[in-house]
Each structure stands twice: as structure tokens, then as C-alpha cells.
N, C-alpha and C positions, 0 to 999 in steps of 0.2 A: 872491609872498608874500615879505616881508622876514624875515630871521633874527630870532628872538626866543627867550627862554628857554622860552616855551610851545609854539612851533611851530618845528621844525627841519627844513629841507629837506636832503636828502643833497647837493644841489649846493652848498649854502652852507658845507659843512664840508670842510676839507682832509684828505687822506689822509696818514698818517705811515708811512714805511717802517720796519719794525721789524727784521726779519732777512731773509735771502734767502727770497723767496717768501711773506713775511708782511707785510701792511700793515693799519693800523687807522684807523678814522674814529670820532671821538668824536661822539656824537649828543646827544640830550637828557640833561640832568643837572641835579641840584640837590644840596644837601648830603648828602641821605640816599639817593640813588639815581642810577645812571648807566647809560646804554645805549651800547654800543660795537659797531660792525660790524667784523668782522675777516675779511679775504680771504686765502685760502691757495691756492698753486699745489700741484699734486700733488707729494707727497714732502716738503713743507715741514713744519717741526716747531714747535709751541708748546712750548718746553722745560719740563721739570719745574720747578715753582716753587710757592710758597705765599705767602699774604698774609693780613692780618687781616680782610679783607673777605669777606662771603659772596658767592658767585657762582653764578648760574644761567645756563646757556648753551643756546641753541636752535640746532639745525642748520637753517639756511635753505636750504642748497644743498650738494650733495656728500656725501662719505662720509669719516668720520674714525674713527681708533682713539683712544679717550679712555681715560685712566688717571686714576682718582680714588682717593686713599688706598690705592694698591696694587692696586685692582681694575680690570680692563680690559674694555672693551666696544666693539663696532663700532656706530657711530651713523650714521644716514642722515637725509635731509630729514624734518623733523617731529619728530625725537627731541631729547631734552634730557639734560643732566646737571647735578648740583648739587655744589658744593664748599663745605663748611662752612669757617668761619674757620680759617686755618692748616693746612688739609689739602692735602698736595701733590697737584698735578694737572698733566696735560699732554695734548697732542693731536698726532697725526700725520695729515696730509691724505692719504688713500688715493686721492683724486682732487681736482681743483680744487673749491673750496668756499667757503662763507661761514658764519661763526658770528655769532650775535647774543649778546653777553655783557651781562649785567646784574649790577651790583654794588651792594651796600649795606654800609656807606655808600659814597658816591662815591669813586672813586680819585683823590684829590688829586694823587698822583704823576703821573697821566696828564695833568693840566692844567698841570704845570710844564714849561716848554720844555726839551727835551733838548739837552745840550751836547756 
């Protein structure tokens, strides 16, 4: 299958190293929606941040301590969290794991090459 906007294979998308122990892979996206796979090694941190996009995150593998708007929860495979626009949020990987982030609208800043 060749890469296209409608069908995206994981093999067709490059990984971007973000910080120590965190890498992301931008998957399907359009102007109003984006799906991103994020891999964490145990102990890696998705630092506290906020953005104008709404974000729903699905824990595909592993265990994470998630903080959203000052509230903390331990999440495992099959769990989710939601961060409304401009609400501070972060994660800490309690074990190796994978998150699937969805954003609306799409994160145009993710599509701009990092320098």
C-alpha cells in the first residue's frame, strides 16, 4: 500500500526524536484532526505544557501518570485522558509505553520541520 492522506501505514512515516526517551510519529491528519503515536521509555516525561488544540489521548501500551489541569491519575492500556484547549497537561512513563494522541484542529506546528 502506498502512502496517501486516506491510508497511512506506520512503516511509511518517520519517527521524530523529541526528548530523551520520547519519540513521535505523525500518522493520519487533515486540517481539523491529527493522530500521533508517541513512544516512551520508562521514566521519560512528556513535560507540562498547553496548547490551543483539544487533545484526547489513548494508552495503547504501558502505564503512565497523567496530569491534566492539576489532577493526577495513573492510566494503563485502554485508558484515556482529555485535555481541553489551553489546559496544562503532562505524562510520566511508569513503564515503557505508547500513547495515541488525537488533536483538533491538527497541530500545524508538528508539521513544520524542527531546526
